[in-house]
C-alpha positions, 0 to 999 in steps of 0.5 A: 830892202830886197835880199837876193840869194847869194849862194853859188850855183849848183856845184857848191864852189866857194866864192873867191874874194877876187871875184866878189871884188870884181862884181862889187866894182862892176856894181859901183861903176853902174851906180856911178853912171846912174847917179852922174846925171842927177849930180850934173843938174845940181846948181851949186852957184849958191852953195857955201863953197860957190861951185865953180869949175874946180868943183865941176872937175872933182864932181865925177870922182865924188860920184864914184866914191858915193857909188863905191861906198853904196856898193860896198855897204850893200845899199846899192842896186844889188846887182853884184850878186847876180854878176857873181853868180853869172861869173861862177856859172861861166867858170863851171861851164869852162870846167874850171873852179875858182880855187884851181885857176892860176893867176896870170897877173904879176 
């Protein structure tokens, strides 16, 4: 397994949990998009449950759950670290730090 350097860029600002969650959610979305074609080609007509339209309707949600689990456990494609570093770099360029930003959400 490849381990990327997860240290923040120069400046040493701490990584807020919300930014890490956003980067992880992005990785899960990318993984789901990559996994979906593989699941679309599976023939489930001879499976124990018989496949059918109901299974086809729920399959995208299953793929999203698999992708989210892989991203959360660190077994994904590990782009969340790169995304997080880029987010921190953009914040530094804007002249703000993650701990001083005000939330605009209710």
